[in-house]
LOLO-527525 format. One record per residue: residue number from 1; z negated, x, y negated of N, C-alpha, C, CB in turn. Coordinates in nm, 3 decimals. Atoms other than C-alpha are relative to their C-alpha. Glycine has a CB too. Layout:
<recs>
seq NUM n_w Z n_u X n_v Y ca_w Z ca_u X ca_v Y c_w Z c_u X c_v Y cb_w Z cb_u X cb_v Y
...
</recs>
This chain:
<recs>
seq 1 n_w 0.036 n_u -0.110 n_v -0.090 ca_w -4.881 ca_u 7.015 ca_v 5.147 c_w 0.117 c_u 0.096 c_v 0.012 cb_w -0.042 cb_u -0.053 cb_v 0.139
seq 2 n_w -0.102 n_u -0.103 n_v -0.011 ca_w -4.690 ca_u 7.342 ca_v 5.156 c_w 0.018 c_u 0.035 c_v 0.147 cb_w -0.037 cb_u 0.127 cb_v -0.083
seq 3 n_w -0.023 n_u -0.035 n_v -0.138 ca_w -4.526 ca_u 7.395 ca_v 5.491 c_w 0.148 c_u 0.021 c_v 0.029 cb_w -0.056 cb_u -0.106 cb_v 0.091
seq 4 n_w -0.134 n_u -0.021 n_v -0.053 ca_w -4.219 ca_u 7.501 ca_v 5.686 c_w 0.005 c_u -0.058 c_v 0.140 cb_w 0.038 cb_u 0.151 cb_v -0.002
seq 5 n_w -0.015 n_u 0.060 n_v -0.132 ca_w -4.092 ca_u 7.314 ca_v 5.989 c_w 0.139 c_u 0.032 c_v 0.053 cb_w -0.022 cb_u -0.154 cb_v -0.005
seq 6 n_w -0.127 n_u -0.033 n_v -0.063 ca_w -3.823 ca_u 7.452 ca_v 6.218 c_w 0.039 c_u -0.108 c_v 0.101 cb_w -0.008 cb_u 0.138 cb_v 0.068
seq 7 n_w -0.053 n_u 0.089 n_v -0.103 ca_w -3.602 ca_u 7.244 ca_v 6.445 c_w 0.138 c_u 0.049 c_v 0.041 cb_w 0.006 cb_u -0.148 cb_v -0.052
seq 8 n_w -0.137 n_u -0.029 n_v -0.041 ca_w -3.276 ca_u 7.264 ca_v 6.634 c_w 0.014 c_u 0.090 c_v 0.120 cb_w 0.072 cb_u 0.060 cb_v -0.112
seq 9 n_w -0.007 n_u -0.086 n_v -0.117 ca_w -3.365 ca_u 7.490 ca_v 6.922 c_w 0.037 c_u -0.079 c_v 0.125 cb_w -0.131 cb_u 0.071 cb_v 0.021
seq 10 n_w -0.034 n_u 0.064 n_v -0.127 ca_w -3.270 ca_u 7.421 ca_v 7.281 c_w 0.059 c_u 0.099 c_v 0.098 cb_w 0.098 cb_u -0.113 cb_v -0.023
seq 11 n_w -0.064 n_u -0.080 n_v -0.104 ca_w -3.089 ca_u 7.544 ca_v 7.588 c_w 0.150 c_u -0.001 c_v -0.023 cb_w -0.035 cb_u -0.054 cb_v 0.142
seq 12 n_w -0.144 n_u -0.012 n_v 0.022 ca_w -2.735 ca_u 7.671 ca_v 7.543 c_w 0.055 c_u 0.107 c_v 0.093 cb_w 0.032 cb_u 0.033 cb_v -0.149
seq 13 n_w -0.064 n_u -0.099 n_v -0.087 ca_w -2.492 ca_u 7.860 ca_v 7.763 c_w 0.045 c_u 0.121 c_v -0.081 cb_w 0.119 cb_u -0.063 cb_v 0.074
seq 14 n_w -0.053 n_u -0.117 n_v 0.069 ca_w -2.382 ca_u 8.213 ca_v 7.678 c_w 0.136 c_u -0.031 c_v -0.063 cb_w 0.013 cb_u 0.118 cb_v 0.097
seq 15 n_w -0.122 n_u 0.028 n_v 0.075 ca_w -2.107 ca_u 8.202 ca_v 7.418 c_w -0.008 c_u -0.125 c_v -0.083 cb_w 0.114 cb_u -0.011 cb_v 0.092
seq 16 n_w 0.016 n_u 0.124 n_v 0.073 ca_w -2.235 ca_u 7.874 ca_v 7.280 c_w -0.058 c_u 0.020 c_v -0.139 cb_w -0.085 cb_u -0.093 cb_v 0.076
seq 17 n_w 0.049 n_u -0.001 n_v 0.138 ca_w -2.366 ca_u 7.782 ca_v 6.937 c_w -0.117 c_u -0.096 c_v -0.015 cb_w 0.112 cb_u -0.037 cb_v -0.098
seq 18 n_w 0.108 n_u 0.088 n_v 0.042 ca_w -2.676 ca_u 7.629 ca_v 6.785 c_w -0.018 c_u 0.017 c_v -0.149 cb_w -0.133 cb_u 0.031 cb_v 0.078
seq 19 n_w 0.040 n_u -0.011 n_v 0.139 ca_w -2.786 ca_u 7.553 ca_v 6.433 c_w -0.146 c_u -0.036 c_v -0.013 cb_w 0.088 cb_u -0.091 cb_v -0.091
seq 20 n_w 0.141 n_u 0.023 n_v 0.025 ca_w -3.150 ca_u 7.589 ca_v 6.346 c_w -0.020 c_u -0.044 c_v -0.144 cb_w -0.082 cb_u 0.127 cb_v 0.030
seq 21 n_w 0.036 n_u 0.045 n_v 0.133 ca_w -3.309 ca_u 7.419 ca_v 6.049 c_w -0.143 c_u 0.040 c_v -0.031 cb_w 0.016 cb_u -0.151 cb_v -0.013
seq 22 n_w 0.134 n_u -0.031 n_v 0.048 ca_w -3.611 ca_u 7.515 ca_v 5.843 c_w -0.021 c_u -0.086 c_v -0.124 cb_w -0.017 cb_u 0.155 cb_v -0.032
seq 23 n_w 0.024 n_u 0.093 n_v 0.110 ca_w -3.733 ca_u 7.231 ca_v 5.624 c_w -0.127 c_u 0.039 c_v -0.073 cb_w -0.010 cb_u -0.144 cb_v 0.051
seq 24 n_w 0.115 n_u -0.036 n_v 0.083 ca_w -3.963 ca_u 7.319 ca_v 5.338 c_w -0.054 c_u -0.123 c_v -0.070 cb_w 0.039 cb_u 0.108 cb_v -0.103
seq 25 n_w 0.063 n_u 0.105 n_v 0.079 ca_w -4.212 ca_u 7.086 ca_v 5.176 c_w -0.107 c_u 0.063 c_v -0.087 cb_w -0.061 cb_u -0.111 cb_v 0.092
seq 26 n_w 0.102 n_u -0.049 n_v 0.092 ca_w -4.440 ca_u 7.141 ca_v 4.880 c_w 0.047 c_u 0.111 c_v -0.092 cb_w -0.117 cb_u 0.048 cb_v 0.076
seq 27 n_w -0.056 n_u -0.102 n_v 0.088 ca_w -4.217 ca_u 7.404 ca_v 4.721 c_w 0.151 c_u 0.001 c_v 0.020 cb_w -0.062 cb_u 0.141 cb_v 0.029
seq 28 n_w -0.145 n_u -0.008 n_v -0.006 ca_w -3.850 ca_u 7.476 ca_v 4.653 c_w 0.038 c_u 0.135 c_v 0.060 cb_w 0.063 cb_u -0.019 cb_v -0.141
seq 29 n_w -0.028 n_u -0.126 n_v -0.066 ca_w -3.724 ca_u 7.733 ca_v 4.898 c_w 0.106 c_u 0.082 c_v -0.071 cb_w 0.041 cb_u -0.024 cb_v 0.140
seq 30 n_w -0.103 n_u -0.076 n_v 0.071 ca_w -3.436 ca_u 7.828 ca_v 4.668 c_w -0.062 c_u 0.101 c_v -0.097 cb_w 0.092 cb_u -0.095 cb_v -0.076
seq 31 n_w 0.068 n_u -0.090 n_v 0.093 ca_w -3.692 ca_u 8.002 ca_v 4.446 c_w -0.060 c_u 0.122 c_v 0.068 cb_w -0.107 cb_u -0.074 cb_v -0.074
seq 32 n_w 0.067 n_u -0.105 n_v -0.076 ca_w -3.809 ca_u 8.235 ca_v 4.721 c_w 0.099 c_u 0.071 c_v 0.093 cb_w -0.116 cb_u -0.058 cb_v 0.081
seq 33 n_w -0.071 n_u -0.067 n_v -0.107 ca_w -3.671 ca_u 8.496 ca_v 4.954 c_w -0.050 c_u -0.058 c_v 0.132 cb_w -0.019 cb_u 0.155 cb_v -0.006
seq 34 n_w 0.035 n_u 0.062 n_v -0.128 ca_w -3.663 ca_u 8.330 ca_v 5.293 c_w 0.048 c_u 0.089 c_v 0.113 cb_w 0.063 cb_u -0.143 cb_v 0.012
seq 35 n_w -0.029 n_u -0.088 n_v -0.114 ca_w -3.656 ca_u 8.500 ca_v 5.631 c_w 0.006 c_u -0.080 c_v 0.129 cb_w -0.105 cb_u 0.111 cb_v 0.010
seq 36 n_w 0.002 n_u 0.045 n_v -0.140 ca_w -3.569 ca_u 8.422 ca_v 5.991 c_w -0.048 c_u 0.118 c_v 0.085 cb_w 0.141 cb_u -0.051 cb_v 0.047
seq 37 n_w 0.049 n_u -0.095 n_v -0.099 ca_w -3.765 ca_u 8.605 ca_v 6.258 c_w 0.021 c_u -0.062 c_v 0.138 cb_w -0.151 cb_u 0.035 cb_v -0.024
seq 38 n_w 0.003 n_u 0.050 n_v -0.137 ca_w -3.754 ca_u 8.577 ca_v 6.633 c_w -0.090 c_u 0.088 c_v 0.086 cb_w 0.143 cb_u -0.005 cb_v 0.059
seq 39 n_w 0.082 n_u -0.074 n_v -0.095 ca_w -3.977 ca_u 8.679 ca_v 6.919 c_w 0.042 c_u -0.036 c_v 0.141 cb_w -0.151 cb_u -0.028 cb_v -0.021
seq 40 n_w -0.043 n_u 0.020 n_v -0.137 ca_w -3.828 ca_u 8.720 ca_v 7.263 c_w -0.113 c_u 0.022 c_v 0.097 cb_w 0.116 cb_u 0.091 cb_v 0.033
seq 41 n_w 0.106 n_u -0.015 n_v -0.100 ca_w -4.031 ca_u 8.715 ca_v 7.585 c_w -0.037 c_u 0.148 c_v 0.018 cb_w 0.044 cb_u -0.061 cb_v 0.135
seq 42 n_w 0.049 n_u -0.136 n_v -0.016 ca_w -4.242 ca_u 9.030 ca_v 7.603 c_w 0.038 c_u 0.095 c_v -0.112 cb_w 0.050 cb_u 0.054 cb_v 0.126
seq 43 n_w -0.045 n_u -0.084 n_v 0.110 ca_w -4.109 ca_u 9.154 ca_v 7.271 c_w -0.081 c_u -0.027 c_v -0.125 cb_w 0.150 cb_u -0.022 cb_v -0.028
seq 44 n_w 0.063 n_u 0.020 n_v 0.131 ca_w -4.243 ca_u 9.199 ca_v 6.921 c_w 0.088 c_u -0.091 c_v -0.085 cb_w -0.025 cb_u 0.135 cb_v -0.071
seq 45 n_w -0.075 n_u 0.083 n_v 0.094 ca_w -4.144 ca_u 8.958 ca_v 6.649 c_w 0.087 c_u 0.090 c_v -0.086 cb_w -0.096 cb_u -0.086 cb_v -0.088
seq 46 n_w -0.093 n_u -0.083 n_v 0.076 ca_w -3.838 ca_u 9.092 ca_v 6.467 c_w 0.070 c_u -0.083 c_v -0.107 cb_w 0.104 cb_u 0.064 cb_v 0.094
seq 47 n_w -0.071 n_u 0.062 n_v 0.113 ca_w -3.672 ca_u 9.014 ca_v 6.136 c_w 0.149 c_u 0.006 c_v 0.028 cb_w -0.033 cb_u 0.071 cb_v -0.134
seq 48 n_w -0.142 n_u 0.001 n_v -0.030 ca_w -3.313 ca_u 8.904 ca_v 6.184 c_w 0.087 c_u -0.039 c_v -0.119 cb_w 0.026 cb_u -0.093 cb_v 0.113
seq 49 n_w -0.083 n_u 0.042 n_v 0.112 ca_w -3.196 ca_u 8.751 ca_v 5.856 c_w -0.086 c_u -0.033 c_v -0.120 cb_w 0.085 cb_u -0.121 cb_v 0.038
seq 50 n_w 0.063 n_u 0.035 n_v 0.128 ca_w -3.288 ca_u 8.707 ca_v 5.490 c_w 0.100 c_u -0.075 c_v -0.085 cb_w -0.051 cb_u 0.127 cb_v -0.073
seq 51 n_w -0.081 n_u 0.057 n_v 0.106 ca_w -3.157 ca_u 8.484 ca_v 5.218 c_w -0.083 c_u 0.003 c_v -0.128 cb_w 0.045 cb_u -0.146 cb_v 0.034
seq 52 n_w 0.071 n_u -0.022 n_v 0.124 ca_w -3.252 ca_u 8.566 ca_v 4.863 c_w 0.022 c_u -0.118 c_v -0.094 cb_w 0.047 cb_u 0.131 cb_v -0.067
seq 53 n_w -0.005 n_u 0.115 n_v 0.088 ca_w -3.304 ca_u 8.328 ca_v 4.575 c_w 0.138 c_u -0.016 c_v -0.065 cb_w -0.107 cb_u 0.012 cb_v -0.108
seq 54 n_w -0.135 n_u 0.010 n_v 0.057 ca_w -2.957 ca_u 8.412 ca_v 4.441 c_w 0.105 c_u -0.040 c_v 0.103 cb_w 0.039 cb_u 0.131 cb_v -0.063
seq 55 n_w -0.091 n_u 0.045 n_v -0.106 ca_w -2.807 ca_u 8.304 ca_v 4.773 c_w 0.060 c_u 0.110 c_v 0.084 cb_w 0.110 cb_u -0.077 cb_v -0.061
seq 56 n_w -0.050 n_u -0.113 n_v -0.079 ca_w -2.720 ca_u 8.651 ca_v 4.898 c_w -0.081 c_u 0.009 c_v 0.130 cb_w -0.009 cb_u 0.133 cb_v -0.082
seq 57 n_w 0.068 n_u -0.011 n_v -0.129 ca_w -2.802 ca_u 8.707 ca_v 5.264 c_w 0.029 c_u 0.135 c_v 0.064 cb_w 0.043 cb_u -0.113 cb_v 0.094
seq 58 n_w -0.027 n_u -0.119 n_v -0.081 ca_w -2.833 ca_u 9.003 ca_v 5.496 c_w -0.059 c_u -0.018 c_v 0.138 cb_w -0.057 cb_u 0.127 cb_v -0.068
seq 59 n_w 0.026 n_u 0.023 n_v -0.141 ca_w -2.875 ca_u 9.049 ca_v 5.868 c_w -0.033 c_u 0.130 c_v 0.073 cb_w 0.121 cb_u -0.067 cb_v 0.066
seq 60 n_w 0.020 n_u -0.111 n_v -0.092 ca_w -3.007 ca_u 9.274 ca_v 6.137 c_w 0.131 c_u 0.023 c_v 0.076 cb_w -0.119 cb_u -0.028 cb_v 0.097
seq 61 n_w -0.124 n_u -0.032 n_v -0.072 ca_w -2.731 ca_u 9.454 ca_v 6.325 c_w 0.016 c_u -0.080 c_v 0.128 cb_w 0.004 cb_u 0.148 cb_v 0.032
seq 62 n_w -0.006 n_u 0.072 n_v -0.128 ca_w -2.819 ca_u 9.263 ca_v 6.642 c_w 0.065 c_u -0.138 c_v -0.013 cb_w -0.139 cb_u -0.015 cb_v 0.057
seq 63 n_w -0.056 n_u 0.135 n_v 0.018 ca_w -2.695 ca_u 8.935 ca_v 6.489 c_w 0.114 c_u -0.003 c_v -0.101 cb_w -0.109 cb_u -0.095 cb_v -0.045
seq 64 n_w -0.103 n_u -0.005 n_v 0.104 ca_w -2.453 ca_u 9.048 ca_v 6.219 c_w 0.136 c_u -0.039 c_v 0.058 cb_w 0.007 cb_u 0.140 cb_v -0.063
seq 65 n_w -0.131 n_u 0.047 n_v -0.045 ca_w -2.118 ca_u 8.875 ca_v 6.252 c_w -0.006 c_u -0.120 c_v 0.092 cb_w 0.071 cb_u 0.111 cb_v 0.070
seq 66 n_w 0.017 n_u 0.115 n_v -0.089 ca_w -2.259 ca_u 8.607 ca_v 6.482 c_w -0.088 c_u -0.109 c_v -0.063 cb_w -0.061 cb_u 0.044 cb_v 0.134
seq 67 n_w 0.094 n_u 0.095 n_v 0.061 ca_w -2.538 ca_u 8.443 ca_v 6.281 c_w 0.027 c_u -0.008 c_v -0.150 cb_w -0.148 cb_u 0.042 cb_v 0.027
seq 68 n_w -0.016 n_u 0.020 n_v 0.144 ca_w -2.515 ca_u 8.297 ca_v 5.932 c_w -0.116 c_u -0.083 c_v -0.052 cb_w 0.135 cb_u -0.069 cb_v -0.032
seq 69 n_w 0.109 n_u 0.074 n_v 0.063 ca_w -2.805 ca_u 8.190 ca_v 5.714 c_w 0.055 c_u -0.067 c_v -0.126 cb_w -0.121 cb_u 0.094 cb_v -0.034
seq 70 n_w -0.043 n_u 0.074 n_v 0.117 ca_w -2.750 ca_u 7.926 ca_v 5.449 c_w -0.113 c_u -0.090 c_v -0.046 cb_w 0.128 cb_u -0.082 cb_v 0.029
seq 71 n_w 0.106 n_u 0.078 n_v 0.062 ca_w -2.942 ca_u 7.689 ca_v 5.231 c_w 0.060 c_u -0.124 c_v -0.064 cb_w -0.078 cb_u 0.084 cb_v -0.104
seq 72 n_w -0.038 n_u 0.123 n_v 0.071 ca_w -2.909 ca_u 7.330 ca_v 5.113 c_w -0.110 c_u -0.026 c_v -0.102 cb_w 0.018 cb_u -0.124 cb_v 0.100
seq 73 n_w 0.102 n_u 0.009 n_v 0.104 ca_w -3.089 ca_u 7.322 ca_v 4.781 c_w -0.037 c_u -0.144 c_v -0.034 cb_w 0.047 cb_u 0.072 cb_v -0.125
seq 74 n_w 0.032 n_u 0.141 n_v 0.025 ca_w -3.074 ca_u 6.944 ca_v 4.756 c_w -0.098 c_u -0.050 c_v 0.107 cb_w 0.129 cb_u -0.088 cb_v 0.000
seq 75 n_w 0.087 n_u 0.044 n_v -0.110 ca_w -3.227 ca_u 6.882 ca_v 5.097 c_w -0.122 c_u 0.091 c_v 0.017 cb_w 0.079 cb_u -0.003 cb_v 0.131
seq 76 n_w 0.109 n_u -0.098 n_v -0.010 ca_w -3.455 ca_u 7.188 ca_v 5.060 c_w -0.017 c_u 0.048 c_v 0.145 cb_w -0.132 cb_u -0.062 cb_v -0.052
seq 77 n_w -0.004 n_u -0.045 n_v -0.139 ca_w -3.356 ca_u 7.313 ca_v 5.405 c_w 0.079 c_u 0.130 c_v 0.008 cb_w 0.063 cb_u -0.109 cb_v 0.091
seq 78 n_w -0.073 n_u -0.122 n_v -0.032 ca_w -3.254 ca_u 7.656 ca_v 5.525 c_w 0.053 c_u -0.013 c_v 0.142 cb_w -0.092 cb_u 0.126 cb_v -0.015
seq 79 n_w -0.063 n_u 0.010 n_v -0.131 ca_w -3.021 ca_u 7.689 ca_v 5.822 c_w 0.026 c_u 0.140 c_v 0.057 cb_w 0.130 cb_u -0.080 cb_v -0.009
seq 80 n_w -0.048 n_u -0.120 n_v -0.068 ca_w -2.939 ca_u 7.953 ca_v 6.078 c_w 0.104 c_u -0.046 c_v 0.101 cb_w -0.117 cb_u 0.079 cb_v 0.070
seq 81 n_w -0.110 n_u 0.030 n_v -0.090 ca_w -2.599 ca_u 7.903 ca_v 6.237 c_w 0.016 c_u 0.116 c_v 0.096 cb_w 0.133 cb_u -0.028 cb_v -0.078
seq 82 n_w -0.006 n_u -0.105 n_v -0.101 ca_w -2.588 ca_u 8.097 ca_v 6.561 c_w 0.119 c_u -0.025 c_v 0.091 cb_w -0.132 cb_u 0.004 cb_v 0.082
seq 83 n_w -0.120 n_u 0.008 n_v -0.082 ca_w -2.256 ca_u 8.157 ca_v 6.732 c_w 0.004 c_u 0.114 c_v 0.101 cb_w 0.125 cb_u 0.002 cb_v -0.089
seq 84 n_w -0.017 n_u -0.104 n_v -0.102 ca_w -2.150 ca_u 8.360 ca_v 7.033 c_w -0.134 c_u 0.046 c_v 0.056 cb_w 0.076 cb_u 0.120 cb_v -0.058
seq 85 n_w 0.136 n_u -0.032 n_v -0.045 ca_w -2.500 ca_u 8.341 ca_v 7.171 c_w 0.001 c_u 0.076 c_v 0.131 cb_w -0.081 cb_u -0.128 cb_v 0.015
seq 86 n_w 0.016 n_u -0.086 n_v -0.117 ca_w -2.613 ca_u 8.592 ca_v 7.430 c_w -0.137 c_u -0.026 c_v 0.063 cb_w 0.016 cb_u 0.151 cb_v -0.038
seq 87 n_w 0.133 n_u 0.017 n_v -0.061 ca_w -2.898 ca_u 8.580 ca_v 7.681 c_w -0.110 c_u 0.074 c_v -0.075 cb_w 0.004 cb_u 0.048 cb_v 0.143
seq 88 n_w 0.102 n_u -0.077 n_v 0.073 ca_w -3.077 ca_u 8.844 ca_v 7.475 c_w -0.040 c_u -0.065 c_v -0.133 cb_w 0.051 cb_u 0.141 cb_v -0.027
seq 89 n_w 0.041 n_u 0.076 n_v 0.117 ca_w -3.091 ca_u 8.596 ca_v 7.187 c_w -0.112 c_u -0.098 c_v 0.033 cb_w 0.118 cb_u -0.074 cb_v -0.059
seq 90 n_w 0.109 n_u 0.088 n_v -0.040 ca_w -3.345 ca_u 8.397 ca_v 7.387 c_w -0.129 c_u 0.042 c_v -0.066 cb_w -0.016 cb_u -0.001 cb_v 0.154
seq 91 n_w 0.119 n_u -0.033 n_v 0.078 ca_w -3.655 ca_u 8.378 ca_v 7.172 c_w -0.053 c_u -0.127 c_v -0.066 cb_w 0.031 cb_u 0.108 cb_v -0.108
seq 92 n_w 0.049 n_u 0.101 n_v 0.094 ca_w -3.877 ca_u 8.161 ca_v 6.959 c_w 0.040 c_u 0.047 c_v -0.139 cb_w -0.158 cb_u -0.020 cb_v 0.012
seq 93 n_w -0.050 n_u -0.032 n_v 0.133 ca_w -3.725 ca_u 8.151 ca_v 6.613 c_w -0.091 c_u -0.063 c_v -0.106 cb_w 0.146 cb_u -0.049 cb_v -0.017
seq 94 n_w 0.092 n_u 0.042 n_v 0.105 ca_w -3.939 ca_u 8.128 ca_v 6.301 c_w 0.065 c_u 0.020 c_v -0.138 cb_w -0.134 cb_u 0.078 cb_v 0.009
seq 95 n_w -0.032 n_u -0.025 n_v 0.140 ca_w -3.872 ca_u 8.084 ca_v 5.932 c_w -0.130 c_u 0.031 c_v -0.073 cb_w 0.075 cb_u -0.122 cb_v -0.065
seq 96 n_w 0.119 n_u -0.044 n_v 0.071 ca_w -4.109 ca_u 8.236 ca_v 5.683 c_w 0.033 c_u 0.041 c_v -0.142 cb_w -0.067 cb_u 0.116 cb_v 0.073
seq 97 n_w -0.011 n_u -0.051 n_v 0.135 ca_w -4.167 ca_u 8.328 ca_v 5.323 c_w -0.140 c_u 0.039 c_v -0.047 cb_w 0.066 cb_u -0.105 cb_v -0.095
seq 98 n_w 0.127 n_u -0.027 n_v 0.066 ca_w -4.437 ca_u 8.462 ca_v 5.098 c_w -0.010 c_u -0.097 c_v -0.117 cb_w -0.010 cb_u 0.150 cb_v -0.048
seq 99 n_w 0.018 n_u 0.103 n_v 0.101 ca_w -4.557 ca_u 8.169 ca_v 4.890 c_w -0.129 c_u 0.028 c_v -0.074 cb_w 0.000 cb_u -0.142 cb_v 0.062
seq 100 n_w 0.118 n_u -0.028 n_v 0.083 ca_w -4.791 ca_u 8.269 ca_v 4.608 c_w -0.100 c_u 0.090 c_v 0.073 cb_w -0.068 cb_u -0.131 cb_v -0.043
seq 101 n_w 0.075 n_u -0.103 n_v -0.074 ca_w -4.921 ca_u 8.571 ca_v 4.808 c_w -0.040 c_u -0.045 c_v 0.141 cb_w -0.125 cb_u 0.037 cb_v -0.077
seq 102 n_w 0.033 n_u 0.050 n_v -0.133 ca_w -4.959 ca_u 8.354 ca_v 5.120 c_w 0.120 c_u 0.014 c_v 0.093 cb_w -0.047 cb_u -0.147 cb_v -0.006
seq 103 n_w -0.106 n_u -0.005 n_v -0.101 ca_w -4.755 ca_u 8.434 ca_v 5.431 c_w 0.009 c_u -0.138 c_v 0.066 cb_w -0.026 cb_u 0.113 cb_v 0.106
seq 104 n_w -0.020 n_u 0.135 n_v -0.049 ca_w -4.614 ca_u 8.095 ca_v 5.523 c_w 0.099 c_u 0.003 c_v 0.116 cb_w 0.050 cb_u -0.093 cb_v -0.113
seq 105 n_w -0.083 n_u 0.002 n_v -0.119 ca_w -4.474 ca_u 8.046 ca_v 5.874 c_w 0.015 c_u -0.143 c_v 0.053 cb_w -0.060 cb_u 0.091 cb_v 0.109
seq 106 n_w -0.016 n_u 0.123 n_v -0.074 ca_w -4.330 ca_u 7.754 ca_v 6.058 c_w -0.058 c_u 0.016 c_v 0.140 cb_w 0.146 cb_u -0.041 cb_v 0.007
seq 107 n_w 0.058 n_u -0.001 n_v -0.135 ca_w -4.436 ca_u 7.664 ca_v 6.411 c_w 0.093 c_u 0.063 c_v 0.103 cb_w -0.034 cb_u -0.141 cb_v 0.042
seq 108 n_w -0.096 n_u -0.062 n_v -0.090 ca_w -4.121 ca_u 7.808 ca_v 6.566 c_w 0.078 c_u -0.102 c_v 0.080 cb_w -0.069 cb_u 0.095 cb_v 0.093
seq 109 n_w -0.083 n_u 0.084 n_v -0.087 ca_w -3.840 ca_u 7.661 ca_v 6.773 c_w 0.060 c_u 0.089 c_v 0.109 cb_w 0.111 cb_u -0.074 cb_v -0.081
seq 110 n_w -0.043 n_u -0.081 n_v -0.115 ca_w -3.742 ca_u 7.784 ca_v 7.120 c_w 0.151 c_u -0.010 c_v 0.017 cb_w -0.071 cb_u -0.046 cb_v 0.129
seq 111 n_w -0.142 n_u -0.008 n_v -0.034 ca_w -3.386 ca_u 7.899 ca_v 7.185 c_w 0.011 c_u 0.074 c_v 0.133 cb_w 0.082 cb_u 0.073 cb_v -0.114
seq 112 n_w -0.020 n_u -0.060 n_v -0.131 ca_w -3.290 ca_u 7.970 ca_v 7.543 c_w 0.150 c_u 0.006 c_v 0.028 cb_w -0.075 cb_u -0.078 cb_v 0.111
seq 113 n_w -0.141 n_u -0.018 n_v -0.028 ca_w -2.949 ca_u 8.114 ca_v 7.626 c_w 0.013 c_u 0.037 c_v 0.147 cb_w 0.065 cb_u 0.109 cb_v -0.092
seq 114 n_w -0.009 n_u -0.021 n_v -0.145 ca_w -2.873 ca_u 8.083 ca_v 7.997 c_w 0.108 c_u -0.091 c_v 0.056 cb_w -0.137 cb_u -0.026 cb_v 0.070
seq 115 n_w -0.104 n_u 0.081 n_v -0.065 ca_w -2.603 ca_u 7.957 ca_v 8.229 c_w -0.059 c_u -0.084 c_v 0.113 cb_w 0.112 cb_u 0.089 cb_v 0.055
</recs>
């Protein structure tokens, strides 16, 4: 079965760090452009990071310099390392890709940044 499963969310204080995981099954995520999106309360879902099949990544300005996307090709997992977290980073975080013309999304993981 082709699917994506996120994990690693939780409650963290401002300035703290979290690492999110996106585990892929049924396909090799290294062969696809992978994306991290987030949707904050009352906001639209927004694209925050991409990692391309060649390993190059790019970021939205809102997270650039604080978040890092990476990939473990052996474990078939994509990560989002989030540092210097701010309350405005509070959101449900999703990983996604286009798999054979199908938009594939995980179920999301909640990140709450609060003191």
